[in-house]
N, C-alpha and C positions, 0 to 999 in steps of 0.2 A: 378279288384279287388287286394288287396295285399294278398301275401301270408298267412297271420295271417286270413285275411276274408274268404280265400277258406277253410282253416282248420276249421274254426268256422262253416261254412255252412256244410262241410261233418261229421264234429262230430254229428251235431244235426241232420242230415238225419239219421246217424246211431242211434242216441237215439230214433228217432220216429219210426224206424223200431223195434228196441228192445221192444218199449214200447207197438207198437202194436202186437207183439208176446205175450207179457203178459197178454194184453186185449182178445186177441184169446183164450189162455189157460183158463183165469177166466172164460169168458162167456160160453166157451164149458163144464165147469165143476161145474159151480155155484150151481146148483141143489144138487149136490153130495158133496161138499166142508166139508159142517158140519156134514154130515153123519156118526155118530159114530158106528162103528162096534161090536156089543155084544159079548162079549168074549165067546167061546164055553165051555170053562174050565177056572177054576181059577188057573193061575199059581202060582207057589211060586217064590219071589223076595228077593233078598238081595239089601239093600242100602248100598253104599258104601260112606262113609261122610270124606273126606281128611280134615284135620284140622290144621291150622299153627296160633295160638295167634288168635282164634275166641271167645274169652270170651263173647264179645258183642252179638254173633249171635247164637252159638252153640245150648244153651238150647231152643229157639225157633224153630229153624229147627229140632230137635229131637222131641218136641213135636206135632210139625205138623206131622211128619211121623207117630207116634204113634197113632195119633187121625184122621189117614185117613179112609174113609169108605171102608174098604176092611178084608176079614177075619184076625184076628190077628195073628192066627197061619201057614197064608200064608208069613208073613213078617219077615226078618231076618235084624238088622242093624249092620253094623260095623263102627266104627268111627276109622280113622286112624290119631294117633296124630304125625304130621309130626316135633318134635321137638320143641314143643309150650315151651314158656317161661313164660306164663301168667297163669290163672287159667283154661284153656281149660279142663285139664285133670281131677280137680277137681269137674268140673261141670258135666262132662260126667259120672263120677262115681256115681252120683247120680242115674242114670237110671240103675235098676238092670237087665233090659232084654236086654242091649245093651252090644256086645263085644267090648272092646277096646283094639286096637293095638297100642303099644308105639314104636315110632321110636326114636332113640336118637339125631340123626342129622338130618336135614333138607336138602331134596333130591329135593323136588318139587311135584307137584300135581299127575304126571305121575308115578314117582317112588312110592309114596304113594298108589296109586290105583292097580299098580302091585303088590306089597306088601301083598295086601289082596285078589287078586284074586284067589290065591290057597284056600283060606278059604270058597269059595262061593260053595254051593252045590246045588243051586235051578236053577230054569228054566229059570230066567231071572235076570240080574244084572242092578240095577239103579244107577248112579252116581249122587251125589247131593252136591253141593256146600254148605258150613256150612254157608253161608251168605244168603240162599235161603230158601224158605218154600212152600210147595205145598197146593193147596186148596184142600178140603175135599174129593170131588169127581175125584181128579186128576188120580188115578190109574183105575177107572172104565172106565173113558174116553179113556185109552190110550190102556190097555191090549190086547184089542178086535183086534187090527191091528195083533198082533201076530197069528191070527186063519190063516194066510197065511203063511206057512211055508218058503216062500222064503224071507219074511220079516226079517232083522236081526238085526234092531234098528228102534226107533222111537224118533223124536224130540217133544218137548214140545212148549206149546205157553208162552213165557217168558215176564213177564211185570215188569215194575219197580214201587218199592213201595213208596220210597222217592222222594217228589216232591219239597222239600224244596228250592232247589238253581235252578238256570237258567240253569245249567248243567242237573240237574235231569228232568226238564221240557223237554229239547231237547232230551235227550235219552228217555223219555217216549213215545214219539211220533215215534222216531226211530225204538224203540223195536216193537210198533205196527205195523209199516209197515214192519219190518222184519217176523212178525209171517206168515203174508199171502204168503210174498215171499219163505220163507221156503217151504210151502205147494206147490205153482207153481213148485218149484225145485224139489220137490217130485213126481209130477206128470209127469215132463219130465225125472223121473230117474237120474238126476244130482244133488242131495242133497249134499252138500260138507261140511257139518259140522253137528256136534251133540253135541249141547252145554251141558256144564257140570252142569248146572240148570237143574236136571230132566230128561235127556237124558236116554233112556233106551235099553239097549241090550240083544241079545240072549247069554245067558253064554256061551253056547258051542262054539259060533262064537269067542266071545272074547278070550277064551282060545285058539282056534285054530290058531288066529292071534298073539298069544303070548303077549296080551296086548297092553297098550300104549307105543308110542314113548317117550322116557325119553329125548331124544335130543330136541325135536320140542318146540318151544315157544307155540305153539297152538295144543297140543295134540288132543283136541276133533275135530280140521279139517283134522289133519294127519290121525286119524283112520278112519274116514269117506271117504277121498279118498282112503285110503288101502283098505276098504271094498268094494268101488264103481269099483276100478281096478280089484277086485276079483269077481266082477259080484253079489256081495250082494246088497240086496235090502234094502233102507232106507226111512221108511214112515215119515209123520208129521202130528201131529194133532193140530187143531186150537182152541180147548177148552179144553184143559188140561192145567189148568193154572198154573204157577210157578213164584212167585215173588221173585225177587233178588234185592239186593243192587246194588246202582251205585256211581261212583266216583262223589265226592261234589265239587270238585274243579279243576281248569284248569290243575294243576300239576298232580294230580292223575288221571284225564281223559287222559292227554298226555302219561302216563306212560303205564297206560291199552292199549290205541290204538297203542303203539309203539310195544307192545307186540302182538297185535292181527294182525295189517298190516304187521308187519316184519315177524310174523307166516306165514301169508298168502302167502308172497313172498317165504318163505321159502319152504313151501309145493308146492308152485306153480311150483318151478324150480325142487323141487325132482320129481313130477310126470309130468315133461313137456313132458314126451313120450305118454303121453294121447292126445297130442294136434293134433287136426285135424286127429286123427286115427279112423276110423268109426268103429272097433272093440269095443269101448266103448260107441257107441253111443252118444246121446246127451251131456253128459259129456265131451268127447273129440271134438264133432263136434259142439257145442253150449257153452257151458259154459266157456272152456278152451280159445276159440277165444274171447268171449264176455269179459272175463276178461280184456285180452291184450288189448282189443279195449278201454275199458271201463277207465281202469286204466291209461294207455299210453296216452289216449286222454285227461284226466283231469290233468295229469303230464305237458303234453306239454301246454295246456292253461295257467295254473298255471306260467309256466316259462315265458310264452309270455307276460303274465300281470307284471312280475317282469322285465323282460327287458323293457317292455313299460315304466315302473316308471322309471327305472334307466335312459334311453334315455331322458323322458322327462324332468327329474331333470338335467341331464346333458346339455341339450341344454338351460334349464332356467338358469343354472349358466353361459353358455356362454353369453347369453343375457344380464346378470347382469354385466358381466364384460365390455362388450361393452360400456353399459350405463355410466358404471364409470369409461372408458377411462382405464381401466386395460388391462392386457395381454389377449389375445383370444385364445381360444381352437379351434382345427379344428373341422368342424362340423361331427358329426357321421354321416356315410353312410350306415348304417344298417336300415335305416327306411322301408325297403319293409318288414322288420319282426314285425314292431309295428303295433299292433290293434288300428286304428283309430276309435273310438267311433264314431266321428262327421259323418264319411263316411257310418255308418250304417243308416241313415236317407237319405241319398243321393237317387235318383232313380237307380242308378249303382247298389246299394246293397239293393233293395227293397226283393228280393228271399231270400238273407241272414236273414234279419229282420223277413220276414214271416215264415221261418223255424224256428228260433230261438223261434219266439212265439208258434209256433205248438209244439215243443218241450217241452216248458216250461208247456203248457197246457196237454200235453199226460202224462207228468211227474206228474203234479198236481192230474189228474183222477186216475194215478195207486196209489199213496200215500192215497187218499181219500177211495178208495176202500179197502186198506189195514187196514186203520184205522177202517172202517165201518165193516170191516171182523173180528175185534179182540175183540168184545163182550163188546163196549165201552158204557155205558150209558150217560154220561154227556159231549158229544161232544159239546153242544153249550156253556156250563159253562168254558169250556177249550179253548176257540178260541184262546186267547193269548199265548197257549202251540203251537198252530200251527203256529202262526205268527212268533214266535220265531224261530220254527224250520227250516221253510222255508227260513227266513233271514239268519240266522247264520249258520245252520248245513252245508249248502254246502260249505262256506268258510273254516269251521272247517275240513270236511270231506278232503277237496282239500290239505289243509296244512299238515293235519297228514299223508296224503299219499306221499306227496313230501317229508317230513321229514323222513318217513319210508325207502323209496327208496333211499335216500342221505345216511342215515345210514348203509343201506346195501351195497351200491356201496363201503364206505369208511371202510366197516367192523367195526362199532363201537361194542363194547362190548354189547353182547345180555344178557338181563335181563328178568327175569319172572316176 
């Protein structure tokens, strides 16, 4: 076997192992995954809505908050205008019961949230992106988790609303799969992010931690890892739905994922002391090593394929030159690193092929479970969405990660 094939085999064996872990966790808890804890009391909440040039979405977001099936006297809303130059402020001022805080200069989402935290005097704090909106029973499905005094934050089930583009269709499936994975991470006590679209925190904990990290590209991940590092518990709800807008073009999707993935790498570096540290339970002993193996493995495989393309192209040019009696290039001697597709069907690599098929099958099963567990009614009518997702998303995912790693290595300027 060539080195590339050995790596391919090892990577897929690890992928199967991880998939089996997720299957076991899912099967062990499948009867309680959708069990919604009934709140013993009705906690007070403050919605923090940071907004920068959100005239297209802010009104819809606020109307949905005001129409939530929850006692109105228990809800407060604070909109933080982060230096908007459009009609965001004018729209917010139409809502008399909503507090508006104006920041003259834009400093980013984390700074906007921190600016409003001192005004919070309720039991819970809800972060709601201005381009997102919650379903009517969202709060009733989620506040019960705070019956447990150890729970300091709860994530929601985020879904994509706009499916008009191919990128929307891909993200629609991606978000569905992510919903169940967040639940499984919470079960293992290694939830690593509290997304900004509806994530709820215990107010006392947010204040104790000093708010969000204004230097982080992904403040929702940084705060979650900080909470986990201090033994705070993060739960996840499978059916407290919040819909959000998604990038509609490759350019906007690329920009978003560079922020996400570079922020992921940034936070991984910041909290690397958790790595293989039994003091931090599954976060240190499972999540952190899994991240290294998964991201590292995908990156190496992509680089191998890039090298393979360069190698084959160079050899093709050499042969063309030979045929045309032109000058000849010395043949490259690094074919030991080239991933030979043809060899996969040879008897010597049957094991590699079988393991690869099993890895693909287990991945599909996990994805199917995620989709089925996300409250989707029209699965049959959206088969094309899944086909597009499974065919295109792995390529995009690998490409984005490789770009993020390269940007971090060369210290390309970070943009929110």
